N, CA, C and O atoms as a GROMACS GRO file, in nm:
protein
  404
    1UNK      N    1  -0.198  -1.676   0.045
    1UNK     CA    2  -0.265  -1.601  -0.058
    1UNK      C    3  -0.210  -1.459  -0.060
    1UNK      O    4  -0.183  -1.402   0.046
    2UNK      N    5  -0.195  -1.405  -0.176
    2UNK     CA    6  -0.143  -1.270  -0.192
    2UNK      C    7  -0.251  -1.181  -0.251
    2UNK      O    8  -0.318  -1.220  -0.346
    3UNK      N    9  -0.268  -1.063  -0.196
    3UNK     CA   10  -0.364  -0.966  -0.245
    3UNK      C   11  -0.289  -0.847  -0.302
    3UNK      O   12  -0.176  -0.818  -0.261
    4UNK      N   13  -0.351  -0.778  -0.395
    4UNK     CA   14  -0.287  -0.664  -0.459
    4UNK      C   15  -0.369  -0.539  -0.434
    4UNK      O   16  -0.492  -0.545  -0.426
    5UNK      N   17  -0.303  -0.426  -0.420
    5UNK     CA   18  -0.372  -0.298  -0.404
    5UNK      C   19  -0.289  -0.186  -0.464
    5UNK      O   20  -0.167  -0.197  -0.478
    6UNK      N   21  -0.356  -0.078  -0.501
    6UNK     CA   22  -0.287   0.035  -0.559
    6UNK      C   23  -0.309   0.158  -0.472
    6UNK      O   24  -0.414   0.173  -0.410
    7UNK      N   25  -0.210   0.245  -0.468
    7UNK     CA   26  -0.223   0.373  -0.398
    7UNK      C   27  -0.168   0.486  -0.482
    7UNK      O   28  -0.075   0.468  -0.560
    8UNK      N   29  -0.228   0.601  -0.465
    8UNK     CA   30  -0.183   0.731  -0.511
    8UNK      C   31  -0.141   0.750  -0.654
    8UNK      O   32  -0.029   0.716  -0.690
    9UNK      N   33  -0.226   0.804  -0.735
    9UNK     CA   34  -0.187   0.850  -0.867
    9UNK      C   35  -0.228   0.996  -0.877
    9UNK      O   36  -0.338   1.033  -0.837
   10UNK      N   37  -0.141   1.077  -0.929
   10UNK     CA   38  -0.172   1.218  -0.947
   10UNK      C   39  -0.185   1.245  -1.095
   10UNK      O   40  -0.094   1.216  -1.173
   11UNK      N   41  -0.296   1.302  -1.134
   11UNK     CA   42  -0.323   1.330  -1.274
   11UNK      C   43  -0.306   1.479  -1.298
   11UNK      O   44  -0.353   1.561  -1.220
   12UNK      N   45  -0.239   1.512  -1.405
   12UNK     CA   46  -0.214   1.653  -1.436
   12UNK      C   47  -0.268   1.684  -1.575
   12UNK      O   48  -0.244   1.609  -1.669
   13UNK      N   49  -0.341   1.793  -1.587
   13UNK     CA   50  -0.390   1.837  -1.718
   13UNK      C   51  -0.321   1.969  -1.753
   13UNK      O   52  -0.305   2.057  -1.668
   14UNK      N   53  -0.281   1.979  -1.877
   14UNK     CA   54  -0.214   2.103  -1.917
   14UNK      C   55  -0.248   2.136  -2.061
   14UNK      O   56  -0.306   2.055  -2.134
   15UNK      N   57  -0.213   2.255  -2.101
   15UNK     CA   58  -0.233   2.301  -2.239
   15UNK      C   59  -0.100   2.297  -2.313
   15UNK      O   60   0.005   2.328  -2.256
   16UNK      N   61  -0.105   2.260  -2.440
   16UNK     CA   62   0.017   2.255  -2.520
   16UNK      C   63   0.069   2.397  -2.542
   16UNK      O   64  -0.009   2.489  -2.564
   17UNK      N   65   0.200   2.414  -2.536
   17UNK     CA   66   0.259   2.548  -2.558
   17UNK      C   67   0.250   2.588  -2.705
   17UNK      O   68   0.236   2.504  -2.793
   18UNK      N   69   0.257   2.715  -2.729
   18UNK     CA   70   0.261   2.764  -2.867
   18UNK      C   71   0.387   2.708  -2.934
   18UNK      O   72   0.494   2.705  -2.874
   19UNK      N   73   0.374   2.664  -3.058
   19UNK     CA   74   0.488   2.614  -3.132
   19UNK      C   75   0.541   2.483  -3.074
   19UNK      O   76   0.663   2.466  -3.063
   20UNK      N   77   0.452   2.389  -3.034
   20UNK     CA   78   0.497   2.264  -2.974
   20UNK      C   79   0.573   2.179  -3.076
   20UNK      O   80   0.552   2.190  -3.197
   21UNK      N   81   0.661   2.094  -3.025
   21UNK     CA   82   0.757   2.024  -3.110
   21UNK      C   83   0.716   1.883  -3.150
   21UNK      O   84   0.784   1.823  -3.234
   22UNK      N   85   0.609   1.826  -3.096
   22UNK     CA   86   0.577   1.687  -3.131
   22UNK      C   87   0.461   1.680  -3.229
   22UNK      O   88   0.376   1.770  -3.233
   23UNK      N   89   0.457   1.572  -3.308
   23UNK     CA   90   0.359   1.556  -3.416
   23UNK      C   91   0.217   1.553  -3.360
   23UNK      O   92   0.192   1.496  -3.254
   24UNK      N   93   0.126   1.614  -3.431
   24UNK     CA   94  -0.014   1.613  -3.392
   24UNK      C   95  -0.049   1.714  -3.285
   24UNK      O   96  -0.163   1.716  -3.238
   25UNK      N   97   0.044   1.796  -3.245
   25UNK     CA   98   0.022   1.892  -3.139
   25UNK      C   99  -0.033   2.022  -3.198
   25UNK      O  100   0.025   2.080  -3.290
   26UNK      N  101  -0.145   2.065  -3.144
   26UNK     CA  102  -0.202   2.193  -3.187
   26UNK      C  103  -0.184   2.293  -3.074
   26UNK      O  104  -0.206   2.258  -2.958
   27UNK      N  105  -0.144   2.414  -3.104
   27UNK     CA  106  -0.127   2.514  -2.998
   27UNK      C  107  -0.255   2.528  -2.915
   27UNK      O  108  -0.364   2.543  -2.970
   28UNK      N  109  -0.241   2.522  -2.783
   28UNK     CA  110  -0.355   2.536  -2.693
   28UNK      C  111  -0.433   2.407  -2.670
   28UNK      O  112  -0.529   2.408  -2.593
   29UNK      N  113  -0.394   2.296  -2.734
   29UNK     CA  114  -0.466   2.169  -2.715
   29UNK      C  115  -0.441   2.115  -2.574
   29UNK      O  116  -0.333   2.134  -2.518
   30UNK      N  117  -0.542   2.049  -2.519
   30UNK     CA  118  -0.529   1.991  -2.384
   30UNK      C  119  -0.461   1.856  -2.391
   30UNK      O  120  -0.481   1.780  -2.486
   31UNK      N  121  -0.381   1.824  -2.290
   31UNK     CA  122  -0.319   1.692  -2.280
   31UNK      C  123  -0.326   1.646  -2.136
   31UNK      O  124  -0.340   1.726  -2.044
   32UNK      N  125  -0.317   1.516  -2.117
   32UNK     CA  126  -0.321   1.458  -1.983
   32UNK      C  127  -0.194   1.381  -1.959
   32UNK      O  128  -0.152   1.303  -2.045
   33UNK      N  129  -0.130   1.400  -1.843
   33UNK     CA  130  -0.005   1.334  -1.809
   33UNK      C  131  -0.012   1.281  -1.667
   33UNK      O  132  -0.060   1.350  -1.577
   34UNK      N  133   0.035   1.158  -1.647
   34UNK     CA  134   0.048   1.106  -1.512
   34UNK      C  135   0.177   1.158  -1.452
   34UNK      O  136   0.285   1.134  -1.506
   35UNK      N  137   0.166   1.229  -1.341
   35UNK     CA  138   0.284   1.283  -1.275
   35UNK      C  139   0.346   1.182  -1.179
   35UNK      O  140   0.468   1.182  -1.159
   36UNK      N  141   0.265   1.096  -1.121
   36UNK     CA  142   0.312   0.998  -1.025
   36UNK      C  143   0.238   0.868  -1.053
   36UNK      O  144   0.118   0.859  -1.030
   37UNK      N  145   0.308   0.769  -1.103
   37UNK     CA  146   0.245   0.642  -1.138
   37UNK      C  147   0.205   0.569  -1.010
   37UNK      O  148   0.278   0.573  -0.910
   38UNK      N  149   0.089   0.504  -1.014
   38UNK     CA  150   0.044   0.427  -0.898
   38UNK      C  151   0.146   0.320  -0.863
   38UNK      O  152   0.210   0.263  -0.951
   39UNK      N  153   0.160   0.294  -0.734
   39UNK     CA  154   0.252   0.188  -0.695
   39UNK      C  155   0.172   0.070  -0.642
   39UNK      O  156   0.068   0.085  -0.578
   40UNK      N  157   0.220  -0.044  -0.670
   40UNK     CA  158   0.156  -0.168  -0.632
   40UNK      C  159   0.198  -0.207  -0.491
   40UNK      O  160   0.317  -0.208  -0.459
   41UNK      N  161   0.101  -0.240  -0.407
   41UNK     CA  162   0.130  -0.286  -0.272
   41UNK      C  163   0.088  -0.432  -0.263
   41UNK      O  164  -0.026  -0.467  -0.293
   42UNK      N  165   0.181  -0.515  -0.222
   42UNK     CA  166   0.158  -0.659  -0.212
   42UNK      C  167   0.114  -0.693  -0.070
   42UNK      O  168   0.190  -0.674   0.025
   43UNK      N  169  -0.009  -0.743  -0.055
   43UNK     CA  170  -0.063  -0.785   0.075
   43UNK      C  171  -0.053  -0.936   0.085
   43UNK      O  172  -0.091  -1.007  -0.008
   44UNK      N  173  -0.002  -0.984   0.197
   44UNK     CA  174   0.017  -1.128   0.220
   44UNK      C  175  -0.062  -1.169   0.344
   44UNK      O  176  -0.059  -1.102   0.446
   45UNK      N  177  -0.134  -1.281   0.332
   45UNK     CA  178  -0.210  -1.330   0.447
   45UNK      C  179  -0.116  -1.389   0.550
   45UNK      O  180  -0.013  -1.448   0.516
   46UNK      N  181  -0.152  -1.373   0.677
   46UNK     CA  182  -0.071  -1.425   0.786
   46UNK      C  183  -0.165  -1.482   0.893
   46UNK      O  184  -0.273  -1.428   0.917
   47UNK      N  185  -0.122  -1.590   0.957
   47UNK     CA  186  -0.196  -1.650   1.067
   47UNK      C  187  -0.100  -1.672   1.182
   47UNK      O  188   0.012  -1.717   1.162
   48UNK      N  189  -0.145  -1.640   1.303
   48UNK     CA  190  -0.065  -1.664   1.422
   48UNK      C  191  -0.157  -1.720   1.530
   48UNK      O  192  -0.279  -1.725   1.512
   49UNK      N  193  -0.100  -1.762   1.640
   49UNK     CA  194  -0.180  -1.816   1.751
   49UNK      C  195  -0.174  -1.718   1.867
   49UNK      O  196  -0.066  -1.672   1.907
   50UNK      N  197  -0.291  -1.687   1.921
   50UNK     CA  198  -0.300  -1.599   2.038
   50UNK      C  199  -0.395  -1.664   2.138
   50UNK      O  200  -0.512  -1.686   2.108
   51UNK      N  201  -0.342  -1.694   2.257
   51UNK     CA  202  -0.419  -1.759   2.364
   51UNK      C  203  -0.494  -1.883   2.315
   51UNK      O  204  -0.611  -1.903   2.346
   52UNK      N  205  -0.424  -1.964   2.238
   52UNK     CA  206  -0.477  -2.092   2.194
   52UNK      C  207  -0.571  -2.089   2.075
   52UNK      O  208  -0.626  -2.193   2.037
   53UNK      N  209  -0.589  -1.974   2.014
   53UNK     CA  210  -0.675  -1.970   1.894
   53UNK      C  211  -0.601  -1.908   1.777
   53UNK      O  212  -0.513  -1.823   1.795
   54UNK      N  213  -0.638  -1.951   1.657
   54UNK     CA  214  -0.576  -1.898   1.535
   54UNK      C  215  -0.633  -1.760   1.506
   54UNK      O  216  -0.753  -1.737   1.515
   55UNK      N  217  -0.544  -1.669   1.470
   55UNK     CA  218  -0.582  -1.531   1.437
   55UNK      C  219  -0.531  -1.502   1.296
   55UNK      O  220  -0.414  -1.525   1.266
   56UNK      N  221  -0.618  -1.450   1.211
   56UNK     CA  222  -0.584  -1.423   1.072
   56UNK      C  223  -0.580  -1.273   1.042
   56UNK      O  224  -0.654  -1.195   1.102
   57UNK      N  225  -0.494  -1.236   0.951
   57UNK     CA  226  -0.485  -1.098   0.905
   57UNK      C  227  -0.404  -1.093   0.777
   57UNK      O  228  -0.368  -1.196   0.721
   58UNK      N  229  -0.374  -0.972   0.732
   58UNK     CA  230  -0.290  -0.951   0.614
   58UNK      C  231  -0.187  -0.846   0.647
   58UNK      O  232  -0.210  -0.757   0.729
   59UNK      N  233  -0.071  -0.855   0.582
   59UNK     CA  234   0.032  -0.753   0.603
   59UNK      C  235   0.096  -0.712   0.472
   59UNK      O  236   0.097  -0.787   0.374
   60UNK      N  237   0.149  -0.590   0.473
   60UNK     CA  238   0.220  -0.536   0.358
   60UNK      C  239   0.336  -0.451   0.408
   60UNK      O  240   0.333  -0.398   0.519
   61UNK      N  241   0.438  -0.440   0.325
   61UNK     CA  242   0.552  -0.354   0.355
   61UNK      C  243   0.545  -0.237   0.258
   61UNK      O  244   0.539  -0.255   0.137
   62UNK      N  245   0.546  -0.116   0.314
   62UNK     CA  246   0.538   0.004   0.232
   62UNK      C  247   0.628   0.111   0.290
   62UNK      O  248   0.606   0.159   0.401
   63UNK      N  249   0.728   0.149   0.215
   63UNK     CA  250   0.817   0.257   0.255
   63UNK      C  251   0.884   0.238   0.390
   63UNK      O  252   0.891   0.332   0.469
   64UNK      N  253   0.934   0.118   0.418
   64UNK     CA  254   1.002   0.093   0.544
   64UNK      C  255   0.910   0.072   0.663
   64UNK      O  256   0.955   0.072   0.778
   65UNK      N  257   0.780   0.053   0.636
   65UNK     CA  258   0.680   0.032   0.740
   65UNK      C  259   0.605  -0.097   0.712
   65UNK      O  260   0.572  -0.128   0.597
   66UNK      N  261   0.577  -0.173   0.817
   66UNK     CA  262   0.495  -0.294   0.806
   66UNK      C  263   0.355  -0.258   0.853
   66UNK      O  264   0.337  -0.205   0.963
   67UNK      N  265   0.254  -0.287   0.770
   67UNK     CA  266   0.114  -0.263   0.805
   67UNK      C  267   0.045  -0.397   0.818
   67UNK      O  268   0.062  -0.486   0.734
   68UNK      N  269  -0.034  -0.413   0.924
   68UNK     CA  270  -0.113  -0.534   0.944
   68UNK      C  271  -0.258  -0.493   0.954
   68UNK      O  272  -0.293  -0.399   1.025
   69UNK      N  273  -0.345  -0.566   0.882
   69UNK     CA  274  -0.488  -0.538   0.885
   69UNK      C  275  -0.565  -0.664   0.922
   69UNK      O  276  -0.531  -0.776   0.882
   70UNK      N  277  -0.670  -0.643   0.998
   70UNK     CA  278  -0.769  -0.746   1.025
   70UNK      C  279  -0.905  -0.686   0.990
   70UNK      O  280  -0.913  -0.571   0.948
   71UNK      N  281  -1.010  -0.764   1.007
   71UNK     CA  282  -1.143  -0.712   0.979
   71UNK      C  283  -1.180  -0.597   1.072
   71UNK      O  284  -1.265  -0.514   1.038
   72UNK      N  285  -1.116  -0.591   1.189
   72UNK     CA  286  -1.155  -0.492   1.290
   72UNK      C  287  -1.048  -0.390   1.327
   72UNK      O  288  -1.070  -0.309   1.416
   73UNK      N  289  -0.934  -0.392   1.261
   73UNK     CA  290  -0.831  -0.296   1.299
   73UNK      C  291  -0.706  -0.301   1.212
   73UNK      O  292  -0.692  -0.388   1.126
   74UNK      N  293  -0.617  -0.208   1.238
   74UNK     CA  294  -0.491  -0.198   1.165
   74UNK      C  295  -0.383  -0.145   1.258
   74UNK      O  296  -0.409  -0.061   1.344
   75UNK      N  297  -0.260  -0.194   1.239
   75UNK     CA  298  -0.144  -0.146   1.315
   75UNK      C  299  -0.027  -0.133   1.220
   75UNK      O  300  -0.020  -0.204   1.119
   76UNK      N  301   0.064  -0.042   1.252
   76UNK     CA  302   0.186  -0.026   1.172
   76UNK      C  303   0.306  -0.020   1.265
   76UNK      O  304   0.296   0.016   1.382
   77UNK      N  305   0.422  -0.056   1.209
   77UNK     CA  306   0.549  -0.048   1.282
   77UNK      C  307   0.662  -0.031   1.181
   77UNK      O  308   0.649  -0.068   1.065
   78UNK      N  309   0.772   0.026   1.228
   78UNK     CA  310   0.892   0.041   1.144
   78UNK      C  311   0.950  -0.095   1.110
   78UNK      O  312   0.950  -0.185   1.194
   79UNK      N  313   0.998  -0.111   0.989
   79UNK     CA  314   1.063  -0.234   0.946
   79UNK      C  315   1.210  -0.228   0.985
   79UNK      O  316   1.293  -0.176   0.910
   80UNK      N  317   1.242  -0.280   1.103
   80UNK     CA  318   1.379  -0.287   1.152
   80UNK      C  319   1.400  -0.422   1.219
   80UNK      O  320   1.305  -0.482   1.270
   81UNK      N  321   1.522  -0.470   1.219
   81UNK     CA  322   1.555  -0.591   1.293
   81UNK      C  323   1.514  -0.721   1.228
   81UNK      O  324   1.562  -0.754   1.120
   82UNK      N  325   1.425  -0.796   1.295
   82UNK     CA  326   1.403  -0.937   1.260
   82UNK      C  327   1.335  -0.964   1.126
   82UNK      O  328   1.343  -1.078   1.080
   83UNK      N  329   1.271  -0.871   1.063
   83UNK     CA  330   1.209  -0.894   0.934
   83UNK      C  331   1.058  -0.871   0.936
   83UNK      O  332   0.995  -0.871   1.042
   84UNK      N  333   1.002  -0.852   0.817
   84UNK     CA  334   0.862  -0.815   0.803
   84UNK      C  335   0.767  -0.922   0.857
   84UNK      O  336   0.669  -0.888   0.924
   85UNK      N  337   0.793  -1.048   0.830
   85UNK     CA  338   0.703  -1.155   0.873
   85UNK      C  339   0.695  -1.162   1.026
   85UNK      O  340   0.586  -1.177   1.081
   86UNK      N  341   0.808  -1.150   1.093
   86UNK     CA  342   0.810  -1.155   1.239
   86UNK      C  343   0.736  -1.034   1.298
   86UNK      O  344   0.658  -1.048   1.392
   87UNK      N  345   0.762  -0.915   1.243
   87UNK     CA  346   0.697  -0.793   1.291
   87UNK      C  347   0.546  -0.802   1.268
   87UNK      O  348   0.467  -0.763   1.354
   88UNK      N  349   0.507  -0.854   1.152
   88UNK     CA  350   0.364  -0.868   1.122
   88UNK      C  351   0.297  -0.962   1.222
   88UNK      O  352   0.185  -0.936   1.266
   89UNK      N  353   0.363  -1.071   1.257
   89UNK     CA  354   0.308  -1.164   1.356
   89UNK      C  355   0.290  -1.097   1.492
   89UNK      O  356   0.189  -1.117   1.559
   90UNK      N  357   0.388  -1.018   1.531
   90UNK     CA  358   0.379  -0.946   1.658
   90UNK      C  359   0.265  -0.845   1.658
   90UNK      O  360   0.190  -0.835   1.755
   91UNK      N  361   0.251  -0.770   1.548
   91UNK     CA  362   0.142  -0.673   1.537
   91UNK      C  363   0.006  -0.741   1.537
   91UNK      O  364  -0.090  -0.690   1.594
   92UNK      N  365  -0.002  -0.857   1.472
   92UNK     CA  366  -0.127  -0.931   1.469
   92UNK      C  367  -0.166  -0.979   1.609
   92UNK      O  368  -0.283  -0.974   1.646
   93UNK      N  369  -0.069  -1.025   1.687
   93UNK     CA  370  -0.096  -1.065   1.825
   93UNK      C  371  -0.138  -0.945   1.911
   93UNK      O  372  -0.223  -0.958   1.999
   94UNK      N  373  -0.079  -0.828   1.885
   94UNK     CA  374  -0.120  -0.706   1.957
   94UNK      C  375  -0.266  -0.671   1.924
   94UNK      O  376  -0.343  -0.634   2.013
   95UNK      N  377  -0.302  -0.683   1.797
   95UNK     CA  378  -0.442  -0.657   1.758
   95UNK      C  379  -0.536  -0.756   1.827
   95UNK      O  380  -0.644  -0.719   1.873
   96UNK      N  381  -0.493  -0.883   1.835
   96UNK     CA  382  -0.575  -0.984   1.903
   96UNK      C  383  -0.591  -0.950   2.051
   96UNK      O  384  -0.700  -0.965   2.106
   97UNK      N  385  -0.484  -0.905   2.116
   97UNK     CA  386  -0.489  -0.868   2.257
   97UNK      C  387  -0.585  -0.750   2.281
   97UNK      O  388  -0.646  -0.739   2.387
   98UNK      N  389  -0.598  -0.664   2.181
   98UNK     CA  390  -0.689  -0.549   2.190
   98UNK      C  391  -0.832  -0.584   2.149
   98UNK      O  392  -0.920  -0.498   2.151
   99UNK      N  393  -0.854  -0.711   2.111
   99UNK     CA  394  -0.987  -0.754   2.069
   99UNK      C  395  -1.022  -0.713   1.927
   99UNK      O  396  -1.140  -0.708   1.891
  100UNK      N  397  -0.921  -0.684   1.847
  100UNK     CA  398  -0.946  -0.638   1.709
  100UNK      C  399  -0.910  -0.743   1.604
  100UNK      O  400  -0.899  -0.712   1.486
  101UNK      N  401  -0.892  -0.866   1.649
  101UNK     CA  402  -0.860  -0.974   1.553
  101UNK      C  403  -0.932  -1.101   1.594
  101UNK      O  404  -0.919  -1.204   1.528
   0.00000   0.00000   0.00000
């Protein structure tokens, strides 16, 4: 199962300059512009085995980092080497070892 989430949008309000060049623009009128569009983060469910029991969580890759979440905790690691799925499994087992999964 895949989950979706959004992060960070910055909203900017400004006044139109005198003598604006686009249609319908009145000098001094307020306008709203998105300076940074929200980015979509794709969360994927993952299950691994730790000490004979199934452990569930979700992971996402964001900006070269793998994030793993469970109901009781979260861990992150750099995305290098073997791939996101393998790193997510390792992080999930670490959370389980800490009693957070």
